[in-house]
C-alpha positions in Angstrom: -79.8 -94.5 189.1 -78.8 -94.2 185.5 -80.4 -93.7 182.1 -79.1 -96.4 179.7 -79.2 -96.4 175.9 -78.0 -98.9 173.3 -76.8 -97.0 170.2 -77.8 -98.6 166.9 -74.4 -97.9 165.3 -71.2 -96.0 165.9 -72.6 -92.8 164.5 -75.4 -92.9 167.1 -72.8 -93.6 169.8 -70.9 -90.5 168.8 -74.2 -88.5 169.1 -74.7 -89.8 172.7 -71.0 -89.1 173.6 -71.5 -85.5 172.5 -74.4 -85.3 175.0 -72.3 -86.4 178.0 -73.3 -90.1 178.0 -70.6 -92.4 179.3 -69.8 -95.7 177.5 -69.9 -99.0 179.3 -66.5 -100.7 179.1 -67.8 -104.1 178.3 -70.4 -103.3 175.6 -69.3 -101.2 172.7 -72.7 -99.5 171.9 -74.1 -99.2 175.4 -73.9 -95.9 177.2 -75.3 -94.4 180.4 -76.1 -91.0 181.8 -76.4 -90.6 185.6 -79.8 -89.3 186.6 -77.9 -86.6 188.6 -76.7 -85.2 185.3 -80.3 -85.2 184.0 -81.6 -83.4 187.1 -78.8 -80.9 186.9 -79.6 -80.0 183.3 -83.3 -79.9 184.0 -82.9 -77.4 186.9 -80.4 -75.0 185.2 -81.9 -71.5 185.3 -84.8 -72.5 187.6 -85.1 -71.3 191.1 -85.5 -74.1 193.6 -87.8 -73.5 196.6 
């Protein structure tokens, strides 16, 4: 699964790129973040049981 965003302009796209989103090759302002990345960031510093 992925989390997809459509940036409203190039400045917004740069914001998403700085936060590890990956651009789609066929849509200039569409980017995605794999849910594994989200989960990894969420659990940093937390102890899993």
